[in-house]
N, C-alpha and C positions, 0 to 999 in steps of 0.2 A: 547714562552709561557708567557702570561701576569701574572705578580705577583699582587695579590690583595693588596689593601692598608693596611698597618699595623695599628693596633689599640692599644690604651693604654691597659696595662694588669691589671687584677684585683689584688688588694692587697692580697687577700686570695682566695684559691680555694673554690668553692662551692662543698662540698662532696655529691656525689650521688652514687647510686649503679651502678657499672660498668657492662655493659652487651654487648653481641655481637650484632652489628647492621647489620651485613651481615653474610653470611654463613661462612666467614673466621673469626676466633677468632682473636681479636687484640693481644692476647698473642703470635701469630705467628710472630709478628714483631721482627726483629733481631737487635742486637747491630750492629752499623755500622762497616763494615770491618770484621765481624765474620760470615757472612752468606755464601752463596754459590758463591760469586763473585770470579772469577779467580784471582790468584796472579798477581800483576804487575811485570814487569821485575825487578824493583828495589828490591821488596820484595823477589823475587825468588833468586836474586843474594845475598842479605844480609843473607839469610838462607842457602846458598849453603855450602857444606862441605868445599870448598876452603876458603870461607870467615871465617867460624867458626874456621878453622885451623889457619888462620892468626891472629884471635883474641886470640886464645890460645897462640900463640907465644908472643903476647903483654903481656898477663898475666904472662907467664913464665919469661919474661924479667923485669916485674914490679910487683913482688909478693906482694908488700905492697901498691899498688895503688888501692883504692876502685873503681875508675872510670873504670879501666880495667875490673874488675869483673862485674860491673854493665852493661857495654857495651856488654860483651859476654853473660851475663844473659838475656839481652833484646832480643838478636838475638836468643838464644836458646828457649826463650819463644815463639817468633814468629814462630819458627820451630816446636812447640809442644813438645819440649823436656823439660817438666816441672820440673822433678826432678833435672836435671842438672842446669836449670835456678835458681831454689830455692837455690841450693848449692852455686851458684855464688852470689846471693843477700844476703844470710846468711853471706858469707865471707865479702862482701862489708860493711855491717852494723857492723860486728864485728871489722873491721878496723876503720870505722868511724861511731860511733853510732848516729851522727847528720846528716847523709846523707839521706835527705828527698826523693830524687828521687829513691833511692834503695828501701826504704820502700814502696813507691807508686807502683814501678814495681813489687815488691814481692806481694803486695796486688792484683795487676791485675792477676798474676798467680793463687793466691788463689781463686780469683773470677771466673776465667775461669775453675777451677777445683771444683767449687761449695763448697769451704771451706769458707763460707761467714763470719763466726765469726772471723777467722784469717785474712781475707781480711779487715774487718772493723777495726780490731785492727791496722793493718799496715797503713790504710788510716788515722786513727786518729793520729797515731804517726807522719806521714808525715806532717799533718796539724799543729800539735803542734810545730813542728820544723820550718815550713814555712807556715804561715797562708795564704799566697798569691800563694800557689801552686795549680794551676787550675786543673791539672790532678787528684789530690787526692780528691778535692771536687767533681769532676765528678764521680769518682769511688765510693765514699761514697754515692753520690746521687743515683746511679744506684742500689746499694744494698738496700737503703731505699725504692726506688720505687718497687723493687721486693718484699719487705716485707710489702708493703702497708702502709709505713710510709710516707704519701704523702707530708705533710708540711715540713718534714725534707728533703725529696728529692727536693722539690721546692726551699727550701733555698740554698741547695748545688748547684743546677743547676744555679740559679740566680748568686751565688757567682762565679762559674766557668766562666759564661758568662761575668760578670763584670770585671774579671781579664783578660780573653782572649776573646774579642768579635769576634775573627775569629775562634772560636772552633765549628766546624760543629756538632760534636758529642754531645756537650752540648745542642745545640738548638734541635737536633733530639730527645734526651732523654726527654727534657722538653716538646716537642711536644707530645711524647707518653704519658706523664703524663696528659697533658690537654685532649688528645684524650680519655684516659681511663675514664675520668670524663665527657665525652660528651661535652666538651667545644671545639667544632670542629673548630671554626674560629680562636681561639688562637692557636690550634694545627696546622692549615694550615699556619698561619703566621710563626711559628717556623720551620716547614718543608720547607717552601719557603726559609727561611734564610739558612737552612742546604743545600738545593739544590744549592743555589747561591755560597756557600763556598766550596762545594764538589760535583761537577757535575758528577763525575765518580763513584758514589756510588748509587746502586739501592734502598737501603733501604728508604731514604727520599722520593723518588718518590712513592714507594709502600705505605708508611704510609700516604702521602698526598692524594694519590688516594683513599685510604680507607676512609679518612675523607670527601672527596668530595662525595663518595658513600653515606656516612651517611647523608649528607644534600641534597641528590638527585640531585647533579650536575653531571650527568652521563657523559656528554661530557668532562668536565674538568678531571674527573676521568680517562676516557679512554686515554686522552692525556698524563697524568702522567704515566699511566701503559704502554703505548706505549714506552715512554722514558725508563722506568724501564727494560723492556725486551731487549731493544737495548743495554743498559749499561751492563746488566748481563743476557745473553740468557739462563743460567742454573738455574735461580731463579724460583723455582716451585711456590712460593707464588705470584710472580709477574704475571706469566702466568695465574694462577687461578683467581686472582683478576681482571686481564684484561678480562678474560672470563665473569666474572660477570658484569663488566661495559658494555661490548658490548651486553650481554644478556638483561640488563636493557634498552639499547638503541634500542633493537629490531633487532639487527644484529646477527642472529643465526649462520651464517656462520663463522664470525670472533670469536664469542663466542665459537663455537665448536672447531675451530682451536686452540684457546688459551687453552681450557681445554685439548685438545689432546696433545699439546706441554707439558703441565704440567705432563700429564700421561706418556709421553715418558721419562721424567726425573725421575718421581717417580710413578710407577704403582699403589702403594697403597695409594696415597694421596686422602683421602676421599672427601674433598671439590671439587676437580677436577672431581672425579668420579660422584658425585651427579650432578654437573653442566653439565657435558657432557651428562648425561642421561636426564636432564631437557630440553635441547635444541634439543634432538633427535639425538645426535651424534652417528655415527656408526663406529666401528673399521674397518679399511681398506679403508675408504673414504679419499679423499684428500680435505683439506680445505684451503682457502686463508686467511692468517693471517694479511696481509697488502695489501693495494690497490696498 
């Protein structure tokens, strides 16, 4: 896939009213790694009962070590055991009140459980301890983007990228910010960087595909969405967006097949239902999704 040349970025965002440019709302874009992608083998192992049990042994042998609690809390958070994760992070910062990583990790759990004020407080604390902690700037930027505080979000994403130029999620989130303001070429540039840094995540492909749809480059959109569904075959938004791309290209068979795959994953997904009806899809028919 050819990457478009990068352009210099504007010093400030031009604020415009954000609107949906396709049947799929941009709000459907997911944070990288938290969508429907299957767990990697490494993640599955790290969150396994056996690994958590071994981390508990480390904690029991080192009850005054904040890193032990932070490590176990991180794994518990990945496993969705948020209350236990919070207890570990609370213990870590009680032992070491200057432990920036534990504050940022606790902030992530708060953000994932929609306790945004508490998350913001933890990210601010982490940054006050370590102004060069990229993960805290990224987390704070995501909250600012969600709250419509776009200049604050842009400042934090830029900072995260300047600290960690290999941070795919920071480019992805900055791309979503540009995308929401209809600055599609800047969004495409950032999504391209995210794809280059993290080719096994579907979200940047989906987001870049939606930006290509917005500028009527339907062939490029279809290419990205082909990649997205290959990376994550259970991603309902990827299949639905792919259906729209092929619908715009006039390939009703691939469009219907894509919408059908989305509906197989989620029968109630309205955008897929509407698209399937538009292209004359019929339940029980077989469609070719790839050549």
